[in-house]
C-alpha positions as a printed Julia matrix, in Angstrom:
74×3 Matrix{Float64}:
 -23.35  -44.28   11.39
 -20.33  -44.71   13.73
 -20.24  -48.47   12.88
 -20.18  -47.81    9.34
 -17.38  -45.29    9.56
 -15.36  -47.67   11.7
 -15.89  -50.59    9.42
 -14.7   -48.45    6.19
 -11.76  -47.3     8.06
 -10.94  -51.14    8.89
 -11.3   -51.94    5.54
  -9.26  -49.12    4.12
  -6.53  -50.39    6.44
  -6.68  -53.73    5.68
  -6.25  -52.69    1.96
  -3.26  -50.51    2.68
  -1.57  -53.18    4.94
  -2.22  -55.81    2.3
  -0.67  -53.52   -0.41
   2.32  -52.77    1.7
   2.82  -56.17    2.68
   2.7   -57.3    -1.07
   5.36  -54.84   -1.82
   7.51  -55.63    0.99
   7.38  -59.6    -0.12
   8.23  -58.62   -3.74
  11.13  -56.5    -2.75
  12.29  -59.59   -0.24
  12.05  -61.89   -3.08
  13.86  -59.45   -5.53
  16.59  -58.05   -3.71
  17.31  -60.53   -0.58
  16.62  -63.96   -1.82
  17.04  -63.27   -5.7
  14.07  -65.71   -6.4
  12.3   -63.22   -8.34
  13.78  -61.1   -11.34
  13.68  -57.48  -11.11
  11.33  -55.38  -13.96
  14.82  -54.67  -15.87
  15.69  -58.22  -15.77
  12.5   -59.58  -16.94
  12.46  -56.85  -19.55
  15.99  -57.82  -20.8
  14.93  -61.4   -20.97
  12.04  -60.9   -23.28
  14.37  -58.66  -25.39
  16.65  -61.51  -25.92
  13.83  -64.05  -26.58
  12.55  -61.63  -29.03
  16.13  -61.48  -30.62
  16.13  -65.29  -30.74
  12.99  -65.36  -32.3
  13.9   -63.2   -34.99
  17.21  -64.75  -35.75
  15.37  -68.29  -35.94
  13.07  -66.69  -38.64
  15.85  -65.42  -40.64
  17.53  -68.6   -40.5
  14.45  -70.64  -41.34
  13.9   -68.5   -44.31
  17.69  -68.9   -45.17
  17.34  -72.74  -45.14
  14.27  -72.7   -47.0
  15.79  -70.46  -49.79
  18.92  -72.89  -49.81
  16.82  -75.81  -49.75
  14.74  -74.65  -52.84
  18.1   -73.63  -54.64
  19.18  -77.18  -54.17
  15.86  -78.94  -55.33
  15.94  -76.74  -58.42
  19.41  -77.42  -59.22
  18.83  -81.26  -59.13
């Protein structure tokens, strides 16, 4: 019984320590070294990618429309 309590306590400590270490590493890589983007930077990047995709689609549709007009005129 005591061994099981000690084992559970050790496992809980291990999990909490690992979670804290992971948070500290992420914070270090984002804030100190700037090797990782922050969540806000990542979200902004994906928003900009989505805007570019929509612009590319609009341009492709316009090009297809103009191409169709040109070939019909010939």
